[in-house]
C-alpha positions as CSV (number, residue, x, y, z in Angstrom):
1,M,70.0,-19.2,-22.1
2,T,71.1,-21.9,-24.2
3,N,69.8,-22.9,-27.4
4,L,68.5,-26.0,-26.1
5,L,66.6,-24.5,-23.4
6,R,65.1,-21.9,-25.7
7,S,63.7,-24.8,-27.9
8,V,62.4,-26.7,-25.1
9,L,60.4,-23.6,-23.9
10,A,59.2,-22.8,-27.3
11,V,57.7,-26.3,-27.6
12,L,56.1,-26.0,-24.2
13,A,54.6,-22.5,-25.3
14,S,53.3,-23.9,-28.3
15,A,51.7,-27.0,-26.5
16,W,50.1,-24.6,-24.0
17,T,48.9,-22.3,-26.5
18,C,47.3,-25.2,-28.4
19,N,45.8,-26.7,-25.2
20,A,44.2,-23.1,-24.0
21,A,42.5,-23.0,-27.5
22,A,41.0,-26.3,-27.3
23,G,37.7,-27.5,-26.1
24,L,34.5,-25.3,-26.2
25,V,35.5,-21.7,-27.0
26,T,32.5,-19.1,-26.2
27,E,34.3,-16.0,-26.9
28,P,33.6,-14.4,-30.3
29,P,36.5,-14.5,-32.8
30,A,38.2,-11.5,-34.2
31,G,36.1,-9.2,-35.9
32,V,32.6,-10.7,-34.9
33,D,30.5,-8.3,-33.0
34,E,27.8,-10.1,-31.8
35,P,27.5,-9.5,-28.0
36,R,24.0,-10.4,-27.4
37,F,24.5,-13.9,-29.2
38,Y,27.5,-14.6,-27.1
39,E,25.8,-13.8,-23.9
40,Q,22.8,-15.9,-24.5
41,L,25.2,-18.5,-26.1
42,R,27.0,-18.8,-22.7
43,T,23.7,-18.9,-20.7
44,M,22.4,-21.7,-23.0
45,L,25.6,-23.9,-22.5
46,F,25.4,-23.4,-18.8
47,E,21.8,-24.8,-19.0
48,L,23.3,-27.7,-21.3
49,S,25.7,-28.3,-18.2
50,R,22.9,-28.5,-16.0
51,S,20.6,-30.3,-17.9
52,K,18.5,-33.0,-16.2
53,D,19.4,-35.2,-19.0
54,P,22.6,-37.3,-18.5
55,F,23.3,-37.1,-22.2
56,I,22.8,-33.6,-22.8
57,R,25.2,-33.0,-19.8
58,R,27.6,-35.5,-21.2
59,L,27.5,-33.6,-24.6
60,H,28.5,-30.3,-23.1
61,E,31.2,-32.2,-21.0
62,T,32.4,-33.7,-24.0
63,A,32.7,-30.5,-26.0
64,K,34.7,-28.5,-23.2
65,A,37.0,-31.6,-22.9
66,S,37.8,-32.0,-26.5
67,P,41.3,-31.9,-27.9
68,G,40.2,-29.7,-30.9
69,A,38.7,-26.2,-30.5
70,I,35.0,-25.9,-31.0
71,H,34.1,-22.2,-32.3
72,I,30.3,-21.3,-32.5
73,R,29.2,-18.4,-34.5
74,P,25.9,-16.8,-35.2
75,I,24.5,-17.0,-38.9
76,T,24.2,-13.3,-40.1
77,D,24.0,-11.3,-43.2
78,D,27.4,-12.1,-44.0
79,R,27.1,-15.0,-46.7
80,S,30.2,-16.8,-45.4
81,T,28.3,-17.8,-42.3
82,W,25.4,-19.5,-44.7
83,N,25.2,-23.1,-45.3
84,S,26.7,-24.3,-48.5
85,D,23.5,-24.8,-50.0
86,G,22.6,-21.3,-49.9
87,T,20.2,-21.5,-47.1
88,R,20.5,-18.7,-44.4
89,T,18.8,-20.2,-41.7
90,R,20.1,-23.8,-41.7
91,G,22.7,-24.4,-38.9
92,H,26.1,-26.1,-40.1
93,T,29.3,-27.3,-38.7
94,D,32.5,-27.1,-40.7
95,P,36.0,-28.4,-40.1
96,D,38.4,-25.8,-40.0
97,D,41.0,-27.8,-41.9
98,R,38.7,-27.3,-45.0
99,R,39.2,-30.6,-46.1
100,P,36.1,-32.3,-47.7
101,K,33.7,-33.7,-44.9
102,S,33.5,-36.8,-47.2
103,E,37.2,-37.8,-45.9
104,G,35.9,-38.3,-42.2
105,R,38.3,-37.5,-39.6
106,S,40.2,-40.1,-37.4
107,K,42.2,-37.5,-35.6
108,P,41.1,-34.1,-33.8
109,S,40.1,-31.3,-36.0
110,D,39.0,-27.8,-34.9
111,A,35.6,-27.2,-36.0
112,T,33.2,-24.1,-36.1
113,V,29.4,-24.5,-35.6
114,Y,27.2,-21.9,-37.3
115,V,23.6,-21.7,-36.2
116,P,20.8,-19.0,-36.5
117,P,20.8,-16.7,-33.4
118,E,17.2,-18.0,-32.6
119,A,19.0,-21.4,-31.7
120,V,20.0,-19.9,-28.2
121,E,17.1,-17.7,-27.4
122,P,14.8,-19.6,-25.1
123,G,11.5,-20.5,-26.5
124,K,12.3,-19.7,-29.9
125,G,11.6,-22.4,-32.7
126,F,15.2,-23.0,-33.6
127,W,16.0,-23.4,-29.7
128,K,13.0,-25.7,-29.3
129,S,14.0,-27.9,-32.2
130,G,17.8,-28.4,-30.8
131,T,19.6,-26.9,-33.4
132,L,22.5,-26.2,-31.4
133,V,22.8,-29.7,-29.8
134,H,22.5,-31.2,-33.4
135,E,25.3,-29.3,-34.3
136,L,27.5,-29.7,-31.2
137,T,27.3,-33.5,-31.9
138,H,28.8,-33.0,-35.3
139,A,31.5,-30.5,-33.6
140,I,32.5,-33.1,-30.9
141,D,32.7,-35.7,-33.4
142,L,35.3,-33.5,-35.6
143,A,37.1,-32.3,-32.6
144,N,37.8,-35.7,-31.3
145,G,38.7,-37.4,-34.3
146,R,35.5,-39.5,-34.6
147,Y,34.0,-37.9,-37.7
148,N,32.3,-40.6,-40.0
149,A,33.1,-40.2,-43.7
150,K,29.4,-41.2,-44.3
151,V,26.9,-38.5,-44.3
152,T,24.1,-40.8,-43.2
153,I,25.7,-42.1,-40.2
154,R,27.0,-38.4,-39.2
155,E,23.3,-37.0,-39.3
156,R,21.7,-40.1,-38.0
157,R,24.3,-39.4,-34.8
158,A,23.4,-35.8,-34.7
159,T,19.8,-36.2,-35.0
160,F,19.7,-38.9,-32.2
161,M,21.1,-36.3,-29.7
162,Q,18.7,-34.0,-31.2
163,N,15.9,-35.7,-30.7
164,I,16.8,-36.3,-26.9
165,W,16.7,-32.6,-26.6
166,R,13.3,-32.5,-28.3
167,S,11.8,-35.1,-26.0
168,H,12.4,-32.5,-23.2
169,S,11.7,-29.4,-25.3
170,G,8.1,-30.5,-26.6
171,A,9.1,-30.3,-30.3
172,A,8.2,-33.3,-32.6
173,L,10.7,-35.7,-32.9
174,R,12.5,-35.8,-36.1
175,T,12.0,-38.9,-38.3
176,S,13.9,-38.1,-41.4
177,Y,16.9,-35.8,-42.4
178,H,15.5,-33.2,-44.8
179,N,13.4,-36.2,-46.3
180,R,16.6,-37.8,-47.6
181,F,16.8,-40.7,-45.2
182,P,15.2,-42.0,-41.9
183,T,16.5,-40.8,-38.4
184,L,14.6,-43.0,-36.3
185,D,17.5,-44.0,-34.0
186,Y,16.1,-42.3,-30.7
187,Q,12.7,-43.8,-31.5
188,E,14.2,-47.4,-31.6
189,A,16.4,-46.8,-28.7
190,V,13.5,-45.9,-26.5
191,R,11.5,-48.8,-27.7
192,R,14.3,-51.1,-26.9
193,G,15.3,-49.6,-23.8
194,A,18.9,-49.0,-25.2
195,L,19.4,-45.2,-24.9
196,E,22.7,-45.7,-22.9
197,D,24.1,-48.2,-25.5
198,Y,23.1,-45.7,-28.5
199,A,24.9,-42.8,-26.4
200,R,27.8,-44.7,-25.5
201,D,28.3,-45.1,-29.5
202,I,28.0,-41.2,-29.7
203,F,30.8,-40.4,-27.3
204,T,33.3,-43.2,-27.8
205,R,33.0,-44.3,-31.4
206,S,32.5,-42.8,-35.0
207,D,30.0,-45.5,-36.1
208,F,26.5,-46.2,-35.1
209,P,23.9,-49.2,-34.9
210,K,22.1,-50.3,-37.9
211,P,19.2,-48.0,-38.8
212,P,15.8,-49.3,-37.6
213,A,12.9,-50.1,-40.1
214,A,10.4,-47.6,-40.0
215,S,7.7,-50.0,-39.1
216,A,9.4,-50.9,-36.0
217,T,9.1,-47.5,-34.5
218,G,5.7,-46.6,-35.5
219,A,7.0,-43.4,-37.4
220,T,4.6,-42.4,-40.2
221,R,6.0,-38.9,-41.3
222,D,9.0,-36.8,-42.3
223,D,10.1,-33.9,-40.4
224,D,12.9,-31.4,-40.9
């Protein structure tokens, strides 16, 4: 075998390995022994793929087809799985390249989603609230190179998708991001009949429409 042929085969093998690892990864990473979580996760992802809501189905399809890898892990007693603010139960999604989120991403980056185990247990609070859907939205933004540098835009996008889930699960719609800023985009899209337009931005762009005024949506309270 010539050196040139060896080099070509090495490049092809490397490309195949990268592609095989891309998209939605439903197996636990090495050293993580949480079989019940991953069994329930796979069941929930299957339900997302069969959702009656076209935008929830598209979220799952986009995650599966992402050029970057999306890993999902349960939050456990291991503090390395906790949110950076020290909250054990708060879901979060981190870029695997460990660069600051505030840099944004214009190229695909592998991502790891951390959610409480209850987020994949049907009927539980974190399941009803759409924690996994929220975090998957961050993950597809990272894995497709559409991760906005502004936290307000990132969280409004994720909460828009989360509120779509909540509109079906019966949970109250979120109206703010932990009382820091309003998240009324889903309510505004419904009011204007513009769900498709907003969703198109989620799946094709990194930005989002200008936030609506609270008075336009009729929102009167904050909700985490």
